[in-house]
C-alpha positions as CSV (number, residue, x, y, z in Angstrom):
1,M,0.0,0.0,0.0
2,A,2.1,2.9,-1.2
3,G,1.6,6.3,0.3
4,A,-0.3,5.8,3.6
5,E,-0.1,2.5,5.1
6,R,-2.9,1.6,7.5
7,P,-1.4,0.8,10.8
8,H,-4.1,-1.7,11.8
9,V,-6.4,-4.3,10.3
10,A,-9.2,-3.4,7.9
11,C,-11.9,-5.4,6.4
12,E,-11.6,-8.0,3.9
13,G,-13.2,-7.8,0.4
14,A,-16.5,-9.2,-0.7
15,G,-14.8,-12.6,-1.6
16,G,-15.0,-13.5,2.3
17,L,-12.4,-13.6,5.1
18,S,-8.9,-14.4,4.2
19,S,-6.7,-16.3,6.6
20,G,-3.7,-14.8,5.0
21,A,-5.0,-11.2,5.7
22,A,-6.1,-12.0,9.1
23,E,-2.6,-13.2,9.9
24,L,-0.9,-10.3,8.4
25,W,-2.8,-7.6,10.1
26,G,-3.1,-9.5,13.5
27,D,0.7,-9.6,13.7
28,S,1.2,-5.9,14.1
29,D,2.3,-4.1,17.4
30,Y,-0.8,-2.0,17.2
31,D,-0.8,-0.9,20.8
32,A,2.4,1.0,19.9
33,I,0.8,3.4,17.8
34,V,-2.5,3.8,20.0
35,P,-1.1,6.7,22.1
36,R,-0.1,8.6,18.8
37,Y,-3.6,8.2,17.4
38,A,-5.5,9.2,20.6
39,P,-6.4,12.7,19.3
40,I,-7.7,11.0,16.2
41,Y,-9.9,8.6,18.1
42,D,-11.1,11.3,20.5
43,E,-12.3,13.7,17.6
44,L,-13.9,10.9,15.7
45,V,-16.1,9.9,18.7
46,A,-16.8,13.4,19.7
47,A,-18.0,14.3,16.2
48,L,-20.5,11.4,16.4
49,A,-21.5,12.3,20.0
50,P,-22.4,8.9,21.4
51,Q,-25.7,8.8,23.5
52,P,-26.6,6.2,26.1
53,G,-28.2,3.2,24.5
54,E,-27.4,4.1,20.9
55,R,-26.4,1.2,18.7
56,W,-23.0,1.6,17.4
57,L,-21.1,-0.5,14.8
58,D,-17.3,-0.2,14.8
59,L,-15.8,-1.5,11.6
60,A,-12.1,-2.9,11.6
61,T,-12.0,-2.0,15.3
62,G,-8.4,-3.1,15.6
63,T,-7.7,-3.3,19.2
64,G,-11.0,-1.5,20.0
65,E,-10.1,2.0,20.8
66,I,-13.1,3.6,19.0
67,A,-15.5,1.0,20.5
68,L,-14.1,1.4,24.0
69,R,-14.6,5.1,23.8
70,A,-18.2,4.8,22.6
71,A,-19.1,2.1,25.2
72,A,-17.7,4.3,28.0
73,A,-20.1,7.0,26.8
74,G,-23.0,4.5,27.3
75,A,-23.5,3.3,23.6
76,A,-24.4,-0.3,22.9
77,V,-21.3,-1.2,20.8
78,T,-20.8,-4.1,18.3
79,A,-17.2,-4.1,16.9
80,I,-15.8,-6.5,14.2
81,D,-12.4,-7.1,12.6
82,I,-11.0,-9.7,10.3
83,A,-8.1,-10.6,12.6
84,P,-8.8,-12.8,15.6
85,R,-5.8,-11.5,17.4
86,M,-7.0,-8.0,17.3
87,I,-10.6,-9.1,18.6
88,S,-8.9,-11.0,21.4
89,R,-6.7,-7.9,22.5
90,A,-9.8,-5.7,22.3
91,R,-11.9,-8.0,24.5
92,D,-9.1,-8.0,27.0
93,K,-9.1,-4.3,27.1
94,A,-12.9,-4.1,27.4
95,S,-12.8,-6.6,30.2
96,A,-10.0,-4.6,32.1
97,R,-12.0,-1.5,31.9
98,G,-15.4,-3.1,32.8
99,L,-16.9,-2.1,29.4
100,A,-19.5,-4.2,27.6
101,V,-18.7,-4.5,23.9
102,E,-19.9,-7.2,21.5
103,F,-16.7,-8.1,19.6
104,A,-16.6,-10.6,16.7
105,V,-14.4,-11.6,13.9
106,G,-16.3,-10.5,10.7
107,D,-16.2,-9.0,7.2
108,C,-17.4,-5.5,6.6
109,A,-18.3,-6.4,2.9
110,Q,-20.7,-9.1,4.3
111,L,-22.1,-7.9,7.6
112,P,-24.2,-10.4,9.5
113,H,-26.7,-7.8,10.6
114,G,-30.2,-6.8,9.6
115,D,-31.1,-3.7,7.6
116,G,-31.2,-0.6,9.9
117,S,-29.6,-2.3,12.7
118,F,-27.3,0.6,14.0
119,D,-27.8,4.3,14.8
120,V,-24.1,4.9,14.2
121,V,-21.5,3.2,11.9
122,V,-18.0,4.1,12.5
123,S,-14.4,3.2,11.4
124,N,-10.9,4.5,12.0
125,F,-8.6,4.0,9.1
126,G,-10.2,0.6,8.6
127,L,-13.1,0.1,6.2
128,V,-11.4,2.4,3.7
129,F,-8.9,-0.3,2.8
130,A,-11.3,-3.0,1.9
131,D,-10.8,-4.7,-1.7
132,E,-14.3,-4.0,-2.6
133,P,-15.2,-0.5,-1.6
134,S,-18.7,-0.5,-3.4
135,A,-19.6,-3.6,-1.5
136,V,-18.5,-2.2,1.8
137,A,-20.4,1.2,1.0
138,R,-23.6,-0.7,0.4
139,E,-23.3,-2.8,3.6
140,V,-22.6,0.5,5.6
141,A,-25.7,2.2,4.2
142,R,-27.9,-1.0,4.6
143,V,-27.2,-1.5,8.4
144,C,-27.5,2.2,9.2
145,V,-31.0,3.3,10.2
146,Q,-32.6,6.2,8.4
147,G,-31.4,9.4,10.2
148,G,-28.4,7.5,11.5
149,R,-24.8,8.8,11.6
150,L,-21.6,7.7,9.8
151,G,-18.1,8.5,10.7
152,F,-14.7,7.4,9.4
153,T,-11.2,8.4,8.7
154,A,-9.2,7.9,5.4
155,W,-5.7,8.7,4.5
156,H,-4.7,10.7,1.5
157,E,-2.1,9.4,-0.7
158,S,1.5,10.5,0.0
159,P,3.0,11.2,-3.4
160,K,6.5,10.9,-2.3
161,L,6.1,7.4,-0.9
162,T,4.1,6.4,-3.9
163,A,6.9,7.4,-6.1
164,L,9.6,5.9,-3.8
165,Y,7.9,2.4,-3.8
166,R,7.3,2.6,-7.7
167,R,11.0,3.1,-8.0
168,F,11.6,-0.4,-6.5
169,G,8.8,-2.0,-8.3
170,R,6.3,-2.3,-5.3
171,E,2.8,-2.8,-6.7
172,S,0.3,-0.1,-5.9
173,R,-2.9,-0.9,-4.2
174,S,-5.7,-2.1,-6.4
175,V,-8.1,0.3,-4.7
176,D,-7.6,4.1,-5.4
177,P,-6.2,5.5,-2.2
178,E,-8.0,8.8,-2.7
179,L,-11.4,7.1,-3.2
180,W,-12.6,7.4,0.4
181,A,-10.7,10.4,1.3
182,S,-11.5,12.7,-1.6
183,R,-14.3,11.0,-3.5
184,A,-16.4,9.5,-0.7
185,D,-19.5,11.0,-2.3
186,E,-19.0,8.5,-5.2
187,L,-19.6,5.6,-2.9
188,L,-22.0,7.0,-0.2
189,G,-23.5,10.2,-1.7
190,D,-26.7,8.4,-2.6
191,A,-27.3,7.2,0.9
192,F,-25.8,9.8,3.1
193,E,-25.4,13.5,3.5
194,L,-21.6,13.9,3.8
195,E,-19.3,16.4,5.4
196,V,-15.5,16.1,4.9
197,R,-13.1,17.6,7.4
198,E,-9.4,17.8,6.3
199,R,-6.9,16.9,9.0
200,V,-3.2,16.3,9.4
201,W,-1.5,13.6,11.6
202,H,2.2,13.8,12.2
203,L,4.5,11.0,12.0
204,R,7.5,11.7,14.4
205,G,10.6,10.2,15.5
206,E,14.2,10.8,16.6
207,S,15.5,9.9,13.2
208,G,14.6,8.4,9.9
209,A,15.9,5.1,11.1
210,A,13.8,5.3,14.2
211,V,10.7,6.1,12.1
212,L,11.4,3.2,9.9
213,D,11.7,0.8,12.9
214,F,8.4,2.1,14.3
215,W,6.7,1.8,10.9
216,E,7.8,-1.7,10.4
217,R,6.4,-2.8,13.7
218,T,3.1,-1.0,13.3
219,A,2.4,-1.3,9.6
220,P,2.4,-5.0,8.6
221,P,2.4,-4.4,4.9
222,T,5.8,-2.5,5.2
223,K,7.3,-5.4,7.0
224,A,5.8,-8.1,4.8
225,Y,7.0,-6.2,1.7
226,L,10.6,-5.7,3.1
227,D,10.6,-9.3,4.2
228,S,9.7,-10.5,0.6
229,L,12.8,-8.9,-0.8
230,D,16.3,-10.3,-1.2
231,P,18.8,-8.9,1.3
232,E,20.6,-6.5,-1.1
233,R,17.4,-5.0,-2.4
234,R,15.8,-4.9,1.1
235,E,18.7,-2.8,2.3
236,H,18.4,-0.4,-0.8
237,V,14.7,0.0,0.0
238,R,15.3,0.5,3.7
239,A,18.0,3.1,3.0
240,A,15.6,4.9,0.6
241,L,12.9,5.0,3.3
242,V,15.3,6.3,6.0
243,E,16.4,9.1,3.5
244,H,12.8,9.8,2.8
245,W,12.1,10.4,6.5
246,E,15.3,12.2,7.1
247,S,14.1,14.8,4.6
248,Y,11.5,15.7,7.3
249,R,14.1,16.2,10.0
250,G,14.1,19.4,12.0
251,E,15.6,20.7,15.2
252,S,13.4,18.2,17.2
253,G,13.7,15.2,14.9
254,V,11.6,13.8,12.2
255,D,8.1,15.3,11.6
256,E,6.3,14.1,8.5
257,P,2.8,15.5,8.0
258,R,0.2,12.8,7.0
259,P,-3.0,14.4,5.6
260,Y,-6.2,12.6,6.1
261,A,-10.0,13.1,5.8
262,L,-12.5,12.8,8.7
263,V,-15.8,12.1,6.9
264,L,-19.2,12.4,8.5
265,G,-22.5,11.6,7.2
266,K,-26.2,11.4,8.0
267,R,-28.3,8.6,6.5
268,R,-31.0,9.8,4.1
């Protein structure tokens, strides 16, 4: 995934759950990025203003940060993810905090829920990476009650990283990375009144090498891609990535801005 790699598991495409995808995404050290994403979680949940008793569906929940925040506000939360390891971690967090969340392994392109089952559908950098965006969009609209709310975050593409990976022959994602971030109306405009809020997250570290180490641990596709290369080519790519992040070095270290969209909607 050139440009902006998702740092946690998303949803599998309409073809069904993939054990390979579940293994890939379940193997990340996602908790390492949770503190850095806290402001994003907080803003997304606050924008949807959870109310006691509201039915929430958190898609591609990862380790459950969105689900836990909504449950703490009194919402009745269901949360799904393709990776069993992620669901296990999320359950442990909920149990430790005394929060009731219904966690399940699931596919956001084939939701096992009835029409209009939820007042709110939410996803943080998750559903946007599904292989079949049109199928996911249909499911999101189907399970959201009329007048219900939608909220999700989506990365904008990073042209510099896209060009870097292209130099080394890495395949681009089959799904247009800008589809959900810039053209969500194409997928959801018939079903939702949409509002897009542009935001920037900062990827920071002491050095380019430190950022690469962090990204390898929290972005499984980066690790999988590097592991797939022969040793010599791997070192060339790693050196190029370090150079990329060093280009963002300032007095306090590396600070790379990562633009993303916060998309909110109301079901028509």
